[in-house]
C-alpha positions in Angstrom: 91.1 109.8 84.1 89.4 106.5 85.1 88.9 104.1 82.2 85.2 103.2 81.8 84.4 99.8 80.3 81.0 98.6 79.2 79.4 95.5 80.6 80.8 93.2 77.9 84.3 94.6 78.2 84.2 94.2 81.9 83.0 90.7 81.6 85.8 89.8 79.1 88.5 91.5 81.2 87.3 89.7 84.3 87.2 86.4 82.6 90.6 86.8 81.0 92.3 87.8 84.3 90.7 85.0 86.3 91.6 82.4 83.6 95.2 83.6 83.6 95.4 83.6 87.4 94.1 80.0 87.4 96.4 78.7 84.6 99.4 81.1 84.2 99.0 80.6 80.5 98.0 83.2 77.8 94.3 83.3 77.3 92.6 82.8 73.9 89.0 83.7 73.1 88.0 80.0 72.7 89.1 79.4 76.3 86.5 81.9 77.6 83.4 80.9 75.6 82.4 78.2 78.1 82.4 80.7 81.0 79.8 83.0 79.4 76.1 82.6 80.1 74.3 83.1 77.8 76.9 81.8 75.4 78.6 84.3 73.1 80.6 83.7 70.0 84.5 83.6 70.0 84.3 86.5 67.5 82.5 88.7 70.0 85.0 87.8 72.7 87.9 88.5 70.2 86.5 91.9 69.5 86.3 92.8 73.2 89.8 91.4 73.8 91.2 93.5 70.9 89.7 96.6 72.4 91.1 95.8 75.8 94.5 95.2 74.1 94.3 98.6 72.4 93.5 100.2 75.7 96.6 98.6 77.2 94.8 96.3 79.6 95.9 93.1 77.8 98.9 92.2 75.7 100.2 89.3 73.6 103.5 87.9 74.9 104.0 86.3 71.5 102.4 86.9 68.1 100.5 83.6 68.0 99.7 83.5 71.7 96.6 84.5 73.6 96.4 87.5 75.8 97.9 88.2 79.2 96.8 91.0 81.6 99.1 94.0 81.9 99.7 95.8 85.2 97.1 98.4 84.0 94.7 95.5 83.3 95.1 94.2 86.8 94.7 97.7 88.2 91.3 98.2 86.4 90.3 94.6 87.4 91.1 95.4 91.1 89.4 98.8 91.1 86.3 97.9 89.1 85.6 94.2 89.3 87.0 92.8 92.6 84.8 92.1 95.6 86.8 90.7 98.6 85.9 87.1 99.4 83.8 87.0 102.6 84.0 83.2 103.0 87.9 83.1 103.0 87.9 86.1 105.5 85.6 84.2 107.8 87.8 81.1 107.4 90.9 83.0 108.4 89.3 84.8 111.3 88.2 81.4 112.7 91.7 79.9 112.3 93.3 82.9 114.0 90.8 82.8 116.9 91.2 79.0 117.3 95.0 78.7 117.1 96.2 81.9 118.7 95.7 83.1 122.3 96.6 86.6 123.1 95.8 86.1 126.8 98.4 83.4 127.2 101.0 84.4 124.6 103.1 87.5 124.1 101.9 89.7 121.3 105.0 89.0 119.3 104.1 85.2 119.4 100.6 86.1 118.2 102.1 88.1 115.3 104.4 85.2 114.3 101.5 82.8 114.5 99.3 85.1 112.4 102.0 85.4 109.8 102.3 81.6 109.5 98.6 81.2 109.2 98.2 84.0 106.7 100.9 82.5 104.5 99.5 79.0 104.7 96.0 80.1 103.8 97.0 82.5 101.0 100.0 80.7 99.4 101.8 84.0 99.3 104.5 85.7 101.4 103.1 87.2 104.6 104.8 90.3 106.0 103.8 91.6 109.4 105.5 94.5 111.1 106.1 94.6 114.9 104.1 97.4 116.6 106.0 100.6 117.1 107.6 100.5 120.6 107.7 104.2 121.1 105.0 106.8 120.5 106.4 110.1 119.4 104.3 113.2 120.0 104.2 116.5 118.3 105.3 119.6 120.3 105.2 122.3 117.7 104.7 122.7 113.9 105.5 125.7 111.7 105.3 126.5 108.0 107.9 129.0 106.9 108.1 130.5 103.4 111.6 130.1 101.9 111.1 131.6 98.5 108.3 132.6 96.1 107.2 129.0 95.4 108.3 126.9 98.3 107.8 126.6 102.1 109.4 124.5 104.8 107.3 122.4 107.1 109.1 122.2 110.5 108.0 119.7 113.2 109.4 119.6 116.7 108.8 116.3 118.6 108.4 115.8 122.3 112.0 114.4 122.2 113.0 117.9 120.9 114.1 116.2 117.7 113.4 118.5 114.7 112.2 117.2 111.3 111.7 119.3 108.2 110.7 119.0 104.6 110.4 121.4 101.7 107.0 121.6 99.9 106.2 123.3 96.6 103.4 125.8 97.2 100.3 125.3 95.0 99.2 128.0 92.6 95.6 129.1 92.3 94.2 129.2 88.8 97.5 130.2 87.4 97.6 133.4 89.3 101.1 134.7 90.3 102.1 133.9 93.9 101.6 136.9 96.3 104.4 136.6 98.9 102.4 138.6 101.6 99.3 136.5 101.0 101.3 133.3 101.1 102.9 134.4 104.4 99.5 135.0 106.0 98.1 131.7 104.7 101.1 129.8 106.0 100.5 131.3 109.5 96.8 130.3 109.4 97.8 126.8 108.4 100.5 126.6 111.1 97.9 127.6 113.7 95.5 124.9 112.3 98.2 122.2 112.5 99.2 123.2 116.1 95.6 123.3 117.3 94.7 119.9 115.9 98.0 118.0 116.3 100.0 119.4 119.3 100.5 116.8 121.9 99.2 113.9 119.8 101.0 110.8 118.7 102.8 111.4 115.5 100.9 108.5 113.8 97.6 110.2 114.7 98.0 112.5 111.7 96.1 109.9 109.7 93.0 110.8 111.6 93.1 114.5 111.0 90.1 115.9 109.1 91.7 118.1 106.5 88.3 119.4 105.4 88.3 121.6 108.5 90.8 123.8 106.6 87.9 125.3 104.8 87.4 125.9 101.1 89.9 128.8 100.8 92.7 126.5 102.0 91.6 123.2 100.4 94.4 123.3 97.8 96.9 122.8 100.6 95.1 119.7 102.1 96.7 116.9 100.1 100.1 118.6 100.1 100.1 118.9 103.9 98.7 115.4 104.3 101.5 113.8 102.2 104.2 116.0 103.8 103.1 115.1 107.3 103.1 111.4 106.4 106.6 111.7 105.0 107.8 113.2 108.2 106.0 110.5 110.1 107.8 107.8 108.1 111.2 109.5 108.6 110.6 109.7 112.3 110.5 105.9 112.5 113.8 104.0 112.6 113.0 100.5 111.6 115.3 97.6 112.6 115.6 94.3 110.9 113.5 92.4 113.4 110.5 94.6 112.9 109.2 92.6 109.9 108.0 89.0 110.5 108.1 87.0 107.3 106.5 83.7 106.5 105.7 81.6 103.5 108.8 82.2 101.3 109.5 78.5 100.6 105.8 77.9 99.8 105.5 80.7 97.4 108.7 79.8 95.6 107.4 76.2 95.2 103.8 77.1 94.1 104.3 80.2 92.0 105.9 79.7 88.5 106.8 83.4 88.3 109.4 82.8 91.0 111.1 80.0 89.2 113.9 82.2 87.8 117.0 82.1 90.0 117.9 85.8 89.5 114.4 87.0 90.4 114.4 84.8 93.5 117.8 86.2 94.6 116.7 89.8 94.3 113.5 89.1 96.3 115.4 87.2 99.0 117.9 90.1 99.2 115.1 92.5 99.7 113.4 90.4 102.4 116.7 89.6 104.2 119.0 92.6 103.8 116.9 95.6 102.8 114.0 95.5 105.2 114.3 99.2 106.0 113.0 100.0 102.4 110.3 97.3 102.6 109.2 98.4 106.1 108.6 102.0 105.0 106.6 100.8 102.1 104.2 98.3 103.8 103.7 100.6 106.9 102.1 103.3 104.8 98.6 103.8 106.0 96.0 103.3 103.4 93.0 105.6 103.2 89.7 103.9 102.7 89.2 103.8 98.9 86.1 104.4 96.9 85.2 100.7 97.3 85.3 101.0 101.1 88.5 99.0 101.4 91.2 99.7 103.9 94.0 98.2 101.9 96.7 99.5 99.5 97.2 97.3 96.4 100.4 98.0 94.5 100.7 96.0 91.2 103.9 95.4 89.3 105.4 98.7 88.1 103.4 100.6 90.7 105.9 99.3 93.3 108.8 101.7 93.8 111.3 98.9 94.7 112.9 97.3 91.7 112.8 93.7 93.0 109.0 94.0 93.4 108.2 95.2 89.9 107.0 91.8 88.9 105.0 91.4 92.2 101.8 92.6 93.8 101.8 93.9 97.3 98.6 94.1 99.3 98.9 95.9 102.7 96.9 97.5 105.5 97.6 98.8 109.0 96.5 97.4 112.3 95.6 99.9 115.0 95.6 100.4 118.8 92.5 102.5 119.1 92.6 105.0 116.2 96.4 104.9 116.0 98.1 102.8 113.3 100.9 100.9 115.0 101.9 98.1 112.6 101.0 96.6 109.2 100.1 93.4 107.4 101.4 92.8 103.9 101.0 90.1 101.4 103.6 89.7 98.6 103.0 87.5 95.6 103.0 87.5 91.8 100.9 90.0 89.9 98.9 86.9 88.9 97.4 87.0 92.4 93.9 86.0 93.7 93.1 89.6 94.6 89.6 88.8 95.9 91.2 86.5 98.5 94.3 88.6 99.1 92.4 91.8 100.0 90.0 89.9 102.2 92.8 88.0 104.0 94.8 91.2 104.7 91.7 93.0 106.0 90.7 90.0 108.3 94.3 89.8 109.7 94.5 93.5 110.5 91.0 93.4 112.2 92.2 90.4 114.3 95.5 92.1 115.3 93.8 95.4 116.1 91.5 93.6 118.5 94.3 91.5 119.9 96.7 94.5 120.6 93.8 96.4 122.3 93.8 93.5 124.9 97.5 93.9 125.7 98.7 96.3 128.4 
């Protein structure tokens, strides 16, 4: 359930997060007073901060210290209070257009240049995946019931490679599963998938309108969408050169969160030796969220990879036409300038989508 904050609580949360982002030091109520117009008392701010702490959005690293945003606090901040910065997006777009030339350069050179510019402007680590060289197409899809509560989704590609995944069948209003009814529904769903996806690029599953399933099958929509995405991810075989990385030295120099040797070592190992895990994470295609953004923002503990649990990852895909072919990611501390990061990633994907459409 989404946490609803009143105007004062939102104001205090936003001020606390922004102050901490700027200073990297726990925030006390006195430090926030100057930023409020009209002025409010430290007691009013303390009451709001106490509420936010009780809700898990802020915490005290030490008893006598001020407050620090939690991962949940950053999440509410990003979801409810962040508006991507248009000025920095325009600045980046101008730099990309002025410094890169897709007509004279190869697209890989454009990607490398874009990664360097993105890292320089943001101060974070820029991660850009190479576009997928091959485009797998779907030949046949079938849903087969394996027992009372599970089915297998089988996909045959145009290369005749077969992929499959088990899915747990949804129950409807706690009614017992009827095997014959499930069998009929799975056949209808198989026909739907074949009609809409046969012969298409495997990555085009992201453009499928699952609402066409109709109300009687809507409980399958999210399950099928995630299952198809998982098969799409598994069909890709990333190699180490598929991620272009820039800005590591700069972020280690500028961000105090990366001053501990052990943390630096785990992040460097991830970037250098475990790119297959990182690739599958940043290539996930983000649906447009309720704020109209095309990015995925993973904060701290939301990241599935252990070395990234103290980091934030902002990512989005760039497209050739309607097909996602690569991705742009930005990795930094959870104490990230999210207004800038979201805007910069969106601007980069827009530029790369336009650039790749000009290549043969």
